[in-house]
NUPAKOL-82930 format. One record per residue: residue number from 1; residue in three letters; x, y, z of N, C-alpha, C, CB in turn. Coordinates in steps of 0.02 Angstrom, whole numbers, plus 50000, padded with zeros to 5 digits. Atoms other than C-alpha are relative to their C-alpha. Glycine has a CB too. Layout:
N
R,num,residu,nX,nY,nZ,caX,caY,caZ,cX,cY,cZ,cbX,cbY,cbZ
R,NUM,ALA,X,Y,Z,X,Y,Z,X,Y,Z,X,Y,Z
...
***
This chain:
250
R,num,residu,nX,nY,nZ,caX,caY,caZ,cX,cY,cZ,cbX,cbY,cbZ
R,1,MET,50068,50009,50025,50768,49642,50161,49952,50030,50050,49985,49924,49987
R,2,LEU,50047,49965,49956,50626,49746,50230,49933,49964,50003,49990,50072,49976
R,3,TYR,50068,50024,49987,50467,49676,50307,49963,50054,50040,50000,49930,50038
R,4,GLU,50040,49950,49965,50327,49790,50365,49937,49968,50028,49983,50059,49954
R,5,TYR,50060,50027,49968,50187,49751,50487,49959,50058,50029,50020,49950,50057
R,6,PRO,50043,49946,49975,50040,49869,50520,49975,49985,50070,49941,50011,49953
R,7,PHE,50027,50007,49933,49977,49899,50696,49925,50011,50002,50034,50050,50046
R,8,ASN,50072,49987,49999,49801,49947,50645,49971,49991,49930,49985,50071,50026
R,9,GLU,50034,50014,50063,49672,49923,50508,50011,50055,49949,49925,49990,50012
R,10,ARG,49990,49945,50047,49699,50094,50432,50065,49993,49961,49998,50068,50036
R,11,ILE,49935,50008,50033,49884,50067,50396,50001,49936,49959,50057,49999,50052
R,12,ARG,50005,50062,50039,49847,49889,50340,49967,50014,49933,49959,49947,50039
R,13,THR,50034,49983,50063,49727,49959,50209,50046,50040,49954,49936,50039,50014
R,14,LEU,49956,49959,50041,49854,50088,50150,50057,49959,49970,50029,50058,50041
R,15,LEU,49947,50043,50026,49991,49957,50132,49974,49956,49944,50029,49956,50056
R,16,ARG,50030,50040,50054,49875,49848,50030,49989,50042,49937,49933,49969,50023
R,17,LEU,50011,49955,50057,49830,49996,49920,50066,50015,49965,49967,50065,50023
R,18,GLU,49934,49987,50029,50014,50037,49894,50025,49941,49960,50050,50017,50055
R,19,ASP,49978,50060,50035,50053,49858,49847,49962,49990,49935,49991,49938,50045
R,20,LEU,50041,50008,50060,49909,49851,49724,50019,50050,49946,49926,50008,50017
R,21,PHE,49982,49950,50050,49959,50013,49639,50068,49985,49970,50001,50070,50032
R,22,GLU,49934,50018,50027,50140,49957,49621,49993,49943,49950,50049,49981,50056
R,23,ARG,50013,50055,50046,50079,49797,49541,49965,50025,49937,49958,49945,50034
R,24,PHE,50037,49972,50056,49958,49894,49431,50046,50036,49951,49945,50047,50025
R,25,VAL,49954,49961,50042,50094,50011,49366,50045,49953,49961,50041,50049,50042
R,26,PHE,49957,50048,50034,50206,49863,49325,49964,49969,49940,50024,49945,50048
R,27,PHE,50038,50031,50054,50072,49777,49222,49983,50050,49945,49935,49968,50027
R,28,LEU,50021,49949,50049,50017,49939,49138,50057,50018,49953,49975,50062,50036
R,29,GLU,49942,49979,50040,50193,49978,49076,50019,49949,49947,50058,50014,50044
R,30,GLN,49982,50053,50047,50204,49813,48981,49962,50009,49934,49987,49930,50030
R,31,GLU,50031,49996,50066,50155,49787,48799,49950,49943,49986,50054,49999,49947
R,32,ASP,50040,50059,50014,50077,49614,48802,49928,50009,50025,50032,49937,50032
R,33,PRO,50070,49992,49978,49885,49612,48809,49984,49960,50062,49953,49978,49944
R,34,ARG,50012,50039,49940,49893,49478,48943,50022,50039,50062,50038,49933,49997
R,35,MET,49979,49957,49944,49986,49602,49053,49947,50053,50014,50067,50033,49985
R,36,HIS,50053,49951,49990,49848,49729,49025,49936,49967,50028,49984,50036,49934
R,37,HIS,50053,50038,49967,49723,49594,49071,50014,49999,50076,49996,49926,49972
R,38,ALA,49981,50001,49929,49819,49579,49236,49992,50070,50031,50072,49975,50008
R,39,ALA,50009,49932,49975,49817,49769,49253,49926,50014,50016,50025,50052,49948
R,40,LEU,50072,49992,49987,49627,49767,49239,49979,49962,50062,49959,49976,49940
R,41,THR,50016,50038,49940,49615,49630,49369,50021,50038,50062,50035,49931,49998
R,42,THR,49975,49962,49944,49721,49735,49485,49960,50064,50011,50074,50017,49991
R,43,LEU,50042,49941,49996,49617,49889,49446,49936,49985,50039,49982,50027,49930
R,44,PHE,50061,50018,49964,49462,49798,49508,50014,49987,50074,49968,49938,49968
R,45,GLU,49981,50008,49930,49554,49750,49667,50009,50068,50034,50066,49959,50006
R,46,ILE,49993,49933,49974,49601,49932,49692,49932,50031,50015,50040,50045,49951
R,47,ALA,50067,49974,49990,49419,49979,49671,49967,49971,50062,49956,49986,49938
R,48,ASP,50028,50031,49940,49371,49855,49806,50028,50032,50064,50014,49925,50001
R,49,VAL,49968,49971,49941,49497,49930,49928,49979,50073,50010,50076,49995,49995
R,50,THR,50017,49928,49995,49459,50113,49889,49925,50011,50009,50024,50037,49939
R,51,GLY,50072,49993,49992,49272,50079,49895,49977,50005,50071,49967,49943,49968
R,52,ARG,50017,49990,49930,49278,50085,50084,49975,50071,50011,50060,49985,50046
R,53,THR,50031,49934,49993,49165,50229,50132,50041,50048,50044,49930,49993,50028
R,54,ASP,49964,49957,49954,49282,50293,50268,50071,50014,49980,49999,49970,50069
R,55,LEU,49930,49991,50019,49448,50287,50174,50015,50073,49984,50016,49955,49941
R,56,LYS,49988,49931,50019,49434,50459,50098,50000,50046,50061,49947,50024,49950
R,57,SER,50004,49956,49941,49381,50542,50261,50058,49988,50048,49934,49989,50036
R,58,ASP,49943,50016,49957,49517,50451,50360,50064,50034,49974,50011,49924,50004
R,59,LEU,49940,49969,50029,49652,50511,50240,49997,50076,50007,50007,49981,49926
R,60,PHE,50007,49926,49996,49584,50689,50238,50014,50024,50071,49929,50021,49978
R,61,LYS,49991,49979,49931,49578,50700,50428,50073,49994,50021,49956,49958,50046
R,62,GLU,49930,50010,49981,49754,50630,50448,50045,50053,49969,50023,49930,49980
R,63,LEU,49959,49950,50033,49831,50747,50320,49987,50071,50027,49989,49999,49925
R,64,GLU,50017,49934,49972,49738,50898,50389,50030,50008,50070,49923,50009,50003
R,65,ARG,49971,49998,49932,49796,50854,50565,50075,50014,49997,49986,49934,50037
R,66,LYS,49928,49991,50006,49978,50842,50511,50016,50070,49973,50030,49947,49954
R,67,LYS,49988,49933,50027,49966,51003,50411,49994,50052,50054,49951,50015,49942
R,68,GLN,50010,49952,49946,49898,51098,50560,50056,49997,50052,49932,49989,50034
R,69,ALA,49946,50008,49952,50035,51027,50670,50066,50030,49975,50010,49927,50018
R,70,LEU,49936,49979,50028,50176,51075,50551,50001,50073,49977,50019,49956,49942
R,71,THR,50002,49931,50026,50117,51244,50486,50031,50051,50049,49928,50020,49987
R,72,PRO,49969,49952,49955,50168,51338,50646,50076,49999,50001,49975,49988,50070
R,73,LEU,49927,50005,50000,50348,51280,50616,50032,50044,49946,50021,49929,49990
R,74,ARG,49973,49954,50050,50366,51402,50471,50040,50055,50036,49943,50031,49957
R,75,ASP,49955,49948,49974,50509,51525,50504,50035,49980,50064,49961,50064,50012
R,76,ASN,49962,50025,49943,50574,51417,50645,50072,49986,49977,49967,49935,50030
R,77,PRO,49931,50008,50024,50765,51428,50628,50028,49930,50009,50044,50049,50036
R,78,ASP,49975,50068,49988,50787,51250,50692,49971,49950,49950,49983,49979,50070
R,79,ILE,50033,50044,50048,50681,51178,50550,50025,50015,49930,49923,50007,50005
R,80,GLU,49979,49992,50070,50741,51149,50372,49939,50023,49960,50030,49934,49971
R,81,GLN,50060,49970,50028,50619,51266,50286,49983,49974,49930,50009,50075,49996
R,82,ASN,50015,50026,50067,50637,51200,50108,49963,49933,50004,50065,49991,49960
R,83,ARG,50033,50065,49992,50590,51026,50164,49930,50009,50029,50041,49953,50046
R,84,LEU,50065,49988,49970,50447,51093,50270,49951,50026,49948,50006,50050,50058
R,85,GLU,50044,49972,50051,50376,51195,50126,49980,49948,49948,50034,50059,49965
R,86,SER,50015,50054,50047,50389,51045,50010,49946,49953,50029,50063,49960,49983
R,87,LEU,50049,50044,49967,50293,50940,50137,49932,50033,50004,50025,49981,50070
R,88,LEU,50064,49965,49996,50159,51072,50163,49967,50006,49932,50010,50070,50030
R,89,SER,50027,49998,50068,50139,51090,49975,49970,49932,49982,50054,50020,49950
R,90,GLY,50026,50068,50012,50117,50901,49966,49933,49989,50035,50049,49948,50023
R,91,PHE,50064,50004,49964,49980,50913,50098,49945,50035,49960,50006,50031,50070
R,92,ASP,50050,49962,50037,49890,51047,49997,49978,49963,49937,50027,50069,49981
R,93,ASP,50017,50036,50061,49900,50946,49836,49956,49939,50015,50064,49978,49963
R,94,ALA,50038,50060,49984,49838,50787,49919,49930,50017,50025,50037,49959,50054
R,95,LEU,50065,49980,49974,49697,50876,50012,49955,50026,49944,50008,50053,50054
R,96,ASN,50040,49976,50057,49641,50964,49853,49975,49943,49957,50042,50049,49957
R,97,GLY,50020,50058,50039,49640,50799,49761,49942,49962,50032,50058,49953,49991
R,98,LEU,50054,50034,49965,49531,50719,49895,49936,50041,49998,50020,49987,50073
R,99,THR,50059,49957,50001,49414,50869,49896,49963,49994,49934,50020,50073,50011
R,100,GLN,50030,50005,50066,49384,50847,49710,49969,49932,49985,50051,50017,49947
R,101,LEU,50031,50066,50008,49332,50666,49733,49926,50004,50019,50037,49946,50043
R,102,HIS,50072,49998,49986,49143,50653,49720,49971,49930,49994,49964,50049,49951
R,103,GLY,50031,50066,50001,49038,50501,49759,50045,49946,50027,49979,49983,49930
R,104,LYS,49962,50057,49976,49099,50329,49804,50058,49985,49954,49954,49939,50007
R,105,PRO,49943,50017,50043,49275,50291,49742,49989,49935,49963,50064,49996,50042
R,106,GLY,50009,50060,50041,49269,50165,49600,49930,49992,49973,50017,49941,50040
R,107,GLN,50068,50005,50024,49086,50199,49565,49997,50003,49924,49957,50056,50030
R,108,HIS,50000,49995,50073,49130,50244,49385,50012,49932,49967,50054,50049,49978
R,109,LEU,49989,50067,50027,49188,50064,49359,49936,49959,50003,50057,49965,50037
R,110,ILE,50063,50036,49993,49024,49996,49423,49950,50023,49947,49971,50009,50070
R,111,GLU,50048,49972,50047,48926,50112,49310,50019,49987,49927,49994,50075,50011
R,112,ASN,49980,50019,50068,49026,50059,49157,49978,49928,49987,50078,50008,49991
R,113,GLU,50029,50067,50011,48924,49912,49093,50050,49951,49971,49940,50006,49954
R,114,TRP,49951,50044,50032,49065,49843,48987,50051,49975,50051,50036,50036,49942
R,115,LEU,49952,50020,49949,49191,49843,49130,49967,49956,50053,50031,50062,50033
R,116,SER,50035,50042,49950,49062,49772,49251,49991,49929,49975,49931,50030,50016
R,117,GLY,50006,50067,50029,49034,49627,49132,50065,49962,50003,49976,50004,49929
R,118,ILE,49935,50032,49996,49220,49591,49125,50016,49981,50072,50055,50046,49972
R,119,ARG,49986,50012,49929,49235,49605,49313,49962,49939,50026,49981,50062,50042
R,120,SER,50040,50057,49976,49095,49481,49343,50026,49934,49971,49927,50009,49981
R,121,ARG,49974,50060,50030,49176,49356,49224,50068,49981,50029,50006,50008,49925
R,122,MET,49933,50014,49974,49348,49372,49305,49999,49958,50063,50036,50065,50015
R,123,VAL,50004,50043,49941,49286,49284,49462,49988,49928,49982,49945,50025,50047
R,124,VAL,50010,50068,50024,49249,49131,49356,50066,49974,49971,49944,49996,49946
R,125,PRO,49937,50026,50028,49404,49023,49322,49996,49992,49925,50018,49933,50032
R,126,GLY,50001,50003,50072,49444,49046,49139,49941,50036,49969,50000,49930,49977
R,127,GLY,50062,49970,50022,49289,49155,49123,50007,50057,49951,49963,50024,50057
R,128,THR,49990,49945,50047,49368,49285,49009,50027,49976,49933,50047,50053,50029
R,129,CYS,49979,50025,50065,49402,49173,48860,49965,50039,49944,49985,49924,49993
R,130,LYS,50026,49960,50056,49370,49248,48689,49928,49983,49983,50043,49991,49939
R,131,PHE,50070,50018,50015,49207,49150,48669,49952,50024,50054,49993,49924,49992
R,132,ASP,50041,49971,49947,49145,49217,48837,49992,50075,49992,50031,49984,50069
R,133,LEU,50000,49927,50005,49192,49398,48806,50034,50021,49935,50036,50032,50061
R,134,PRO,49969,49982,50064,49223,49428,48621,50019,50074,49996,49953,49983,49943
R,135,SER,49983,49929,50003,49221,49617,48645,50064,50015,50039,49942,50043,50027
R,136,PHE,49939,49993,49961,49357,49602,48778,50060,49975,49959,49995,49963,50067
R,137,TYR,49948,50027,50043,49459,49494,48660,50017,50050,49945,49979,49933,49969
R,138,ALA,49988,49950,50053,49437,49626,48523,50039,50059,50028,49934,50023,49970
R,139,TRP,49965,49944,49968,49494,49762,48643,50074,49983,50011,49967,50019,50067
R,140,GLN,49931,50021,49988,49650,49661,48684,50042,50001,49936,50001,49931,50030
R,141,GLN,49963,49998,50063,49698,49664,48500,50018,50071,49979,49959,49967,49944
R,142,HIS,49981,49931,50015,49710,49854,48500,50074,50010,50015,49957,50049,50042
R,143,PRO,49931,49984,49984,49884,49931,48500,50010,50013,50075,50024,50061,49960
R,144,ALA,49986,49993,49928,49967,49935,48672,49987,50070,50025,50071,49980,50015
R,145,ASP,50010,49931,49978,49961,50125,48679,49925,50016,50009,50031,50048,49949
R,146,VAL,50072,49989,49994,49772,50123,48651,49974,49968,50063,49963,49973,49938
R,147,ARG,50022,50035,49940,49745,49994,48787,50024,50038,50063,50027,49927,50001
R,148,ARG,49971,49965,49943,49860,50089,48904,49963,50065,50014,50075,50015,49988
R,149,ARG,50038,49938,49992,49765,50251,48873,49933,49987,50032,49990,50034,49932
R,150,ASP,50065,50017,49971,49599,50167,48913,50007,49984,50074,49969,49940,49963
R,151,ILE,49992,50020,49930,49663,50089,49074,50019,50060,50043,50053,49945,50006
R,152,THR,49981,49939,49963,49742,50254,49127,49939,50043,50014,50052,50040,49960
R,153,ASN,50062,49962,49990,49574,50340,49104,49957,49968,50054,49961,50006,49935
R,154,TRP,50041,50035,49950,49490,50207,49211,50028,50006,50070,49992,49927,49981
R,155,ILE,49970,49996,49934,49614,50222,49353,50002,50072,50026,50071,49972,49999
R,156,ARG,49989,49930,49981,49623,50413,49354,49955,50024,50057,49989,50044,49939
R,157,PRO,50042,49973,49947,49471,50447,49466,50020,49979,50071,49930,49978,49989
R,158,VAL,49981,50021,49933,49548,50351,49612,50072,50018,50017,49991,49924,50008
R,159,LEU,49931,49981,49988,49725,50421,49595,50009,50046,50061,50029,50033,49939
R,160,PRO,49991,49958,49941,49697,50556,49728,50004,49960,50066,49943,50050,50005
R,161,LEU,49996,50042,49940,49670,50419,49857,50070,49969,50007,49947,49944,49998
R,162,TYR,49933,50029,49999,49835,50338,49809,50052,50052,50020,50017,49970,49932
R,163,GLU,49952,49947,49983,49930,50503,49818,49996,50017,50074,49987,50063,49957
R,164,ALA,50008,49986,49929,49859,50537,49990,50027,49943,50042,49926,50012,50017
R,165,ALA,49976,50058,49963,49897,50360,50048,50076,49998,50000,49973,49935,49969
R,166,LYS,49927,49998,50004,50077,50375,49988,50029,50050,50049,50023,50017,49930
R,167,LEU,49975,49948,49955,50099,50535,50087,49994,49979,50073,49962,50065,49988
R,168,VAL,50009,50023,49930,50028,50461,50248,50051,49946,50016,49928,49973,50010
R,169,LEU,49951,50053,49988,50139,50306,50231,50071,50029,50004,49997,49947,49945
R,170,ARG,49934,49968,49997,50290,50416,50196,50012,50033,50068,50007,50052,49944
R,171,LEU,49994,49968,49935,50257,50516,50354,50012,49948,50055,49937,50041,50016
R,172,ALA,49992,50053,49949,50240,50357,50456,50070,49970,49997,49947,49945,49990
R,173,ARG,49934,50032,50007,50399,50279,50386,50056,50046,50022,50011,49979,49928
R,174,GLU,49946,49953,49982,50503,50436,50410,50001,50016,50075,49992,50064,49961
R,175,SER,50003,49986,49928,50449,50448,50592,50039,49949,50041,49928,50002,50023
R,176,GLY,49969,50054,49962,50536,50287,50641,50075,50011,50011,49989,49935,49965
R,177,HIS,49929,50000,49985,50707,50268,50721,50021,49927,50009,50016,50043,50064
R,178,GLY,49979,50070,49999,50797,50105,50691,50050,49984,50056,50029,49981,49934
R,179,LYS,49951,50024,49952,50895,50003,50816,50015,49928,49985,49975,50009,50074
R,180,LYS,49978,50069,50012,50994,49843,50800,49986,49958,50062,50075,49997,49980
R,181,VAL,50018,50044,49945,50928,49702,50907,50015,49927,49980,49925,50008,50019
R,182,MET,49986,50071,50012,50949,49514,50924,49940,49958,50021,50064,49977,50039
R,183,ALA,50052,50048,49983,50816,49380,50917,50033,49938,50026,49954,49984,49938
R,184,ALA,49968,50058,49970,50882,49252,51040,49963,49936,49983,50004,50009,50077
R,185,GLN,50030,50063,50022,50852,49078,50971,49939,50013,49956,49980,49957,50061
R,186,GLY,50051,49986,50050,50745,49157,50836,49939,50036,50026,49978,49937,49970
R,187,SER,50059,49968,49971,50626,49248,50954,50019,50066,50034,49966,49954,50051
R,188,TYR,49987,49935,49970,50614,49430,51010,49934,50030,50024,50034,50048,49949
R,189,GLN,50059,49964,49975,50492,49529,51116,50023,50064,50034,49960,49956,50049
R,190,GLU,49982,49935,49972,50487,49707,51178,49937,50032,50029,50031,50046,49946
R,191,MET,50055,49963,49969,50378,49805,51297,49993,50068,49966,50013,50009,50076
R,192,LEU,50013,49936,50034,50297,49958,51217,49980,50055,50048,49947,49991,49948
R,193,SER,50015,49950,49948,50251,50047,51379,49940,50044,49981,50060,50043,50012
R,194,GLY,50060,49963,50016,50083,50099,51309,50006,50050,49944,49976,50034,50059
R,195,ARG,49992,49953,50055,50157,50203,51167,49962,49976,49939,50075,50010,49984
R,196,SER,50041,50016,50059,50053,50210,51009,50043,50001,49937,49941,50049,49993
R,197,TYR,49964,50005,50063,50133,50150,50847,49952,49978,49945,50059,49949,50006
R,198,GLN,50041,50019,50058,50062,50126,50673,50032,49947,49957,49986,50061,49958
R,199,LEU,49965,50043,50048,50195,50025,50585,50065,49974,50031,50015,50038,49935
R,200,MET,49938,50031,49979,50336,49904,50624,50040,49981,49938,49987,49939,50045
R,201,GLN,49956,50020,50054,50483,49885,50505,50055,49955,50027,50031,50062,49965
R,202,ILE,49948,50048,49981,50602,49738,50515,50047,49991,49940,49968,49931,50021
R,203,TRP,49949,50008,50051,50764,49736,50416,50043,49940,50018,50044,50065,49992
R,204,VAL,49960,50060,49988,50854,49569,50400,50041,49985,49938,49954,49939,50019
R,205,GLU,49956,50015,50057,50999,49514,50291,49969,49944,49958,50071,49979,50025
R,206,PRO,50033,50050,50043,50930,49418,50140,50034,49932,50001,49998,50025,49929
R,207,ASP,49964,50064,50004,51067,49286,50143,49989,49957,50062,50073,50011,49990
R,208,MET,50015,50040,49941,51009,49230,50316,49941,49954,49988,49987,50045,50060
R,209,GLY,50059,50040,50013,50848,49161,50244,49949,50002,50055,50020,49930,49987
R,210,ALA,50045,49996,49942,50758,49215,50403,49938,50042,49982,50036,50031,50061
R,211,ILE,50063,49967,50016,50575,49263,50383,49964,50018,50065,49954,49954,49955
R,212,PRO,50032,49981,49937,50496,49365,50524,49924,49992,49998,50017,50072,50017
R,213,GLU,50072,49999,49989,50321,49335,50588,49989,50043,50062,49970,49926,50009
R,214,ALA,50006,49951,49946,50263,49478,50698,49928,50009,50022,50029,50067,49977
R,215,SER,50065,49981,49973,50118,49525,50809,50012,50051,50055,49960,49937,50027
R,216,ALA,49991,49948,49949,50088,49667,50931,49933,50022,50026,50038,50059,49971
R,217,ASN,50056,49963,49972,49966,49753,51046,50030,50064,50030,49960,49958,50054
R,218,LYS,49974,49936,49976,49982,49919,51136,50050,49993,50057,49943,50044,50023
R,219,TYR,49954,50010,49945,50088,49840,51272,50064,49965,49980,49966,49960,50054
R,220,MET,49942,50041,50016,50207,49721,51186,49999,49980,49927,50002,49938,50044
R,221,LEU,49995,50029,50067,50271,49660,51018,50041,49936,50003,50032,50051,49950
R,222,TRP,49965,50063,50005,50332,49489,50969,50024,49990,49928,49955,49941,50022
R,223,VAL,49974,50018,50066,50442,49436,50823,50029,49930,50005,50054,50051,49975
R,224,ARG,49974,50068,50001,50475,49255,50782,50025,49986,49929,49945,49947,50021
R,225,PHE,49971,50012,50066,50590,49204,50640,49992,49927,49980,50074,50019,50000
R,226,THR,50007,50067,50029,50559,49055,50528,50044,49995,49938,49926,49985,49983
R,227,VAL,49965,50013,50063,50645,48976,50379,49959,49951,49960,50073,49973,50013
R,228,GLN,50039,50045,50043,50568,48886,50231,50040,49937,49984,49979,50035,49936
R,229,ASP,49970,50063,50019,50607,48702,50207,49989,49987,49926,49971,49942,50042
R,230,GLY,50007,50017,50070,50608,48613,50040,49928,50001,49976,50028,49932,49987
R,231,ASP,50071,49997,50019,50418,48602,50042,49970,50069,50010,49960,49948,50039
R,232,MET,50018,49930,49991,50413,48791,50076,49961,50013,50064,49959,50024,49942
R,233,LYS,50036,49990,49937,50328,48763,50244,50046,50033,50051,49974,49932,50027
R,234,PRO,49957,49966,49951,50395,48886,50375,50016,49956,50060,49966,50065,50023
R,235,ARG,49978,50037,49941,50496,48808,50515,50034,50049,50047,50048,49941,49981
R,236,ALA,49972,49953,49952,50543,48900,50675,50076,49993,50004,49969,49988,50069
R,237,LEU,49927,49999,49992,50726,48951,50687,50018,49993,50074,50031,50064,49970
R,238,ASP,49979,50009,49931,50819,48901,50843,50069,50029,50013,50000,49926,50018
R,239,HIS,49935,49967,49989,50975,49010,50825,49989,50076,50000,50052,49980,49946
R,240,ASP,50006,49928,49994,51007,49194,50857,49997,50033,49931,50059,50029,50040
R,241,VAL,50008,49964,50063,50953,49315,50720,50008,50075,50013,49930,49985,49968
R,242,PRO,49994,49927,49994,51021,49494,50714,49955,50034,49949,50074,50021,49992
R,243,PHE,50042,49962,50047,50902,49620,50636,49993,50071,50025,49931,49966,49992
R,244,GLU,50013,49931,49982,50855,49803,50635,49925,50010,50007,50029,50050,49948
R,245,LEU,50070,49989,49985,50690,49855,50712,49986,50075,49999,49980,49970,50069
R,246,ARG,50020,49930,50002,50602,50019,50675,49925,50004,50015,50016,50033,49931
R,247,LEU,50070,49989,49982,50439,50074,50758,49980,50070,49978,49989,49990,50077
R,248,CYS,50020,49937,50032,50344,50211,50668,49932,50022,50026,49997,49992,49923
R,249,SER,50064,49971,49978,50205,50327,50726,49988,50064,49962,50000,50012,50077
R,250,LEU,50018,49938,50035,50113,50473,50648,49993,50057,50051,49935,49992,49960
***
């Protein structure tokens, strides 16, 4: 079982965006109108995350930096050229998508009066009942394909941010090298010697029931394993836990 822990706010935001999009796609693929209600709720969460004014520029700068670093490796006999060209093409596609984004991401949802009304009611418990939003209820009675088409149109303007985020996370994840370590009596720590990392991955066998809690700074990382009791409250483990640790940097 894989657990991931970000080392900085930028990667934390990208992981949240990835999680939201995966949830959104799951709900969107369903047929039931209640699932499309959940897809809309998730869409509004995505808009909140992508609405950060610096997200687009951060992604653009990171992808441009990596592209400039890798482009000189063309024709290098020690580099797998097909993979390199595929990666550089991915950079170009993601950068072009970001370039075509105009204005604040998610602004189209704010400017849509009907969607804004639904969004404001969703913060009220039970606030989207048919007597509160009869037009929303009527929309939910449309065929699933019609609802899916509408939601797809609403998400489309922010898709370039997701594609760029996926590429940055992929680069970070592929940069890591795993090693098998042991958490003595459920606890592990490691000196980082000032090296800069963006992401920590922890792989643990699911049947162990061990749940890692991690923290880190630029000098050291800590991992403490817990287990859930019958009331689901985490309790510190007091026995050795083998796991795989991977530290990732861009």
